[in-house]
N, C-alpha and C positions, 0 to 999 in steps of 0.2 A: 348434116344434122349433129347437134351436140349429144353428149352422153347423158344429159340431164333426163330425168324421168318424164315421160310424157303421159299425162293422165287427165281425167276429167276432174274439175274442181267444184266443190260445193261447200258453202258455209251454212250449216243448218242451225237455226235457233230453236232450242227447246228449253222452255222456261228461261233460266238465266244462264244457261251454258251454251257457248258457241263452239262448235267443232269445225275442224278442216277435213273434208273428205275428198278423196281422190281415187281414180281408177288406176290400179297398178298396171304399168306398161306391159308386163309379160303375162300377168294373169287376168287383168281386167276387173279385179274385185275392188270393192270400195274399202278404203282404209281411212281411219281418222286419226288426227292429232289435235292436241289441245290448241285453243287459239294462242297466237304468238309464235308458234313454230311453223312459220311460212317457209316452204321449200321451193316454191315456184311462183310464177307471176300470173297464174291463172285468175281469170274473173271468178269471183265467188258468187253464189247464188244464195240469197237469203229467203228461207221459207217463211210463212206468215208468222211473225212474233206477236207478243201482246201488242195492243194498240200503241202507236208511236205518240208522243206528246204533240199537242197541237198549240197553235198560238191563240191567245185570248180565252183560253179555258179557266174555269173557276175551280179552285181546290175544293175538295169535299169539306164540309163544315163538321166540327166536332171530332176531327182525327188528330190524335196526339202525334206530334212530329218528333222524330228522333233527330240526332245531330247530323244524320246524313242527308236530311231532306233539303232539296235545293229550292230555295225560294228567293224572293227579292228581285226577280227579273221582270221588268215591265212588259206586259203582254204576252208572256210566256209562262206556261206551267208545266213543270216536270215531276210534280208530286204523284203523278199516275205511274211513273216507273217504279220497278221493284227497288227496295231499299239498296241491295248491293250495286245496282246500275246508277242510282243517284249518288252513292258514295264515290264511284269512279268518275261520274260526270262532274261532280263537285271539285274533284282534284284537277280534271281537265280544265275547267273554268278558271281555276286559280293558276295553273302552271302554263297554259298555252297563250300566245299572243294572237289576236285577231289578224287575219290575212289582209285586211284593209290597210294595214300599215300604221295604224294609230299606235301611240306609245302606251297602251293599256293591255292588261290581260283580257282574255276573252270575256271573263265575267265582268270586269270593270267596264269594258266596252259596252256590253249589253245594258249595263246600269246606268252609265254616264254618257254614252254616245248613242242615244236612243234612235237616231236616224240611220244608223249603220245597218244596212241590209245584209252585209257580208257577215257580221257577227251572228245574226239570226240563222242564217243558213249553215254557218259553221257549227253552231250549237245544236242544231237539229241533227246534223250528221253525227256529231259527237254522241248525242243521246241515243241514236239508232245503233251505233257500235257499242255503247255501253249496255243497252238492252240485250244485245246479242252476247254479252258476257266478256267482251274485251276489257282488259285492265286499262287504267289511265295511261301508263306508259306505252302500251301498244297503240291506243287510240291516237296519242300524240304522233307516234311515228307514222301511222297510217294516214293522218290528216296532212302531215308534213310532205309525205310522199305524194299525195294527191295533189296538193297545191303547187309543189315544185314541178309537176308534170306538165303544167301549163307552159312553163319556160323551157322545157326540153325540146330537143329537135322532134318534129312530127314525122310519122311515117307516110310516105307516099303510097297509099294503097289503091291500086287500080281495081275498080269494081265492074261487074256486068250489070248494066242498066235493067236487063230482063230479070235480074234476081234482086231487084231493089223494090221497096214499096215506100209510099210517101211522096211528098212534093219534090219533083225533079230539081227544082231551084231552091231547095231548103238550104239555109245557112249551115245547118248541123247535119252531118252524115255519121251514122253509127254503122260500123262494119263489124259483123259477127262471124267469127271463125267457129264452126260448129260440126258436130258429129252426130249423125241420125241415130246412132245406137248408144249415145252418151246420155244416161239418165239425167244428168245435171243440165245438159243442154235442153232436155225436155222440160225440166223445172223452170228454165229460163224463158221458155217460149211464152207462156201466159203473161209474164211480167213484161216482156218486150211487146207483145201484142197489145195489151192494155195501154202501155206508154204511147205506142204509135197511134192508137185510136184517139187518144186525148190530145196528140200533138202532131197530127198527119200534116198540117200545114207548115210546121216549123222544122220537122226532122224527116230525114230519109233513112231507112233502114236497109242495109245491103247484107246479103248472106254470102258467105264463102265456105267451101268445104274444107274440113280438116279431119279426115277419117283417121282414127287411131288403130294401130295394128292389133291391139287387144280385142277389138270389136270385129268379129268375123264377117259381118254383113254390111259394115259401114261404107266400104269402098263401093260395093254394089249399089247400095242405096244412093250414094253421092252421084253415081253414073246415071242412074234412073231419074235423078232430080235434074241433071243436065239434058237428058233426053227429053223429058217433059218441058224443060225450058225451050228447046228447039221446036216444040209444038205449041208454044204459048200457054203452057200449064205448069209453070214452075211452082207457083205458090200453092195451087191445089195439091200437087204431089208432095210438096214440102209438108203440108198439113197431114196428108194421108200417111206419110212415112212416120211421122212422130206419133200419130194417133194409133199406129200399129206397131210401135217400137219393140214391144216384148215379143212380138210374133214374126219378126222379119226373117225372111228366107228367100231363096231365089224364086220359088213358087208364089210366095205372098207378094213380093215385089212386082213380079209380072202380073198378077191379078189386080194389084192396085192400078197399074198403068191401063189395063183393060177396062177397068171400072170407070176411069176417067176419059174413056173413048180413045185410047191409043192401042196400037198393035203390040201385043206381048211378043210376037214373032220378031217384029222389027227392032223391038228393044233388045233382045237377045242378040240379033245380028250387029247392032250398034256397039254392044258390049264387047262382042267377040273381035270387033275391028280394033280395039284398044285406043281409038281416038278419044273417047270420052274419059277414059282412064289417064291418058296424058294430060288432058285438061284439068282434071281433079288434082293431079299431082302438081300441076303448076300453081293452082290456087293454094295448095297446102304449102309449097315452097315459099310463096309470098308471105304466108303467116310465120313460117319458120324464121325467115329473114328479118320479120318485124318483132321477133322474140317470143312468139306464142309457143308454149310448151305444155299446155293443158286446155281443155275446152270446158265451157265456152270462153273464147277470148274476145273481149269487146274493145273497140277503138272508137274514140269520139273525135272526128276531124283529125284522125291520124294519131291522136293522143291515147295512150293505153289507160283504160279505166282500171284503176288499182283498188277501188273500194268494193265492197260486196255488192252484188247486183240486187237492188231492191227498188220498189217504186220511188221511195223517198230520195235514194241516191240518184236515180236517173233524173228526177225532177230538179234536184239541186245542181247536177252537173250541166243540165241543159241551160239553167239560168246563168251559171258560171261561164259556160262557153259562149253564150250569146253576149254577155257583157264583155268578155275577153275580146271577141270579134269587133264589137261595135266601138270598143276604145282602143283599137289598133294594137292588140296584144298588150293590154295593160288592164289593171283593175280601175273601175270608175271611182272618182273621189266623192265620198259621202258628204 
């Protein structure tokens, strides 16, 4: 294991300010740093921000427009964004090139190359980041890193089919390295659950344990989840552990197992044998070798998701990944 800090990662959107929160490795407390000061590769979780811009919306009438208002993009309306976000987005549209490969800035591509679906997805991602408070320069870096990740070597992540949900033959597999005591993993849970509900036929989601040393009951919870897996009840136990995250203890975890119809005594014996602990550490080592140093860590077909975890980001990356696969590791020509 490297000497880098292992912590939980969260990007919280509050009004127009985006902060980076992590769990300190030694103390487990949440600390924050301004957007732009990224110190690890953890997947960030975005709490519910103001409504994201949609396609085909009509700007409000009678509203005086400032120089920062983003207009003139056919079929897209960004005037509902806060003015600071529009200012940063306007800069991104001017400075960045569309990843479709056309010789236009993103803004020109949207205006002149109207059939380009790449530009629309990229603009919506940029708007999401700008709404979160990221400055134009950081948005450009984050988007570049995201699109470059498609061409980088993918991680070969072995998963346990009993810890997966969704279509077994799905073209896209998400692997989540998670900690049952990490509050930011708990925040990611409804985002991932809703995404899977909407895309169950297209995506498979697989869980992998990554307990952090700062969380005293994370290792025990991970073992209990494996014990439940061996009894065909991994996902019910997964949900129960997160539902009771703030109250986890030896007694609570045993009670949860019993509530789900398993033996608390047999669970204790299985934990004492250390067999489950060995398997948990093996799962964690896979994550470490893949570069995971904070939780939650999300991979899309072995590609690290570098953007903040949010519904819009997951939807965009699913469309991007399917296009990349269907075109044999290349972007489709618009």
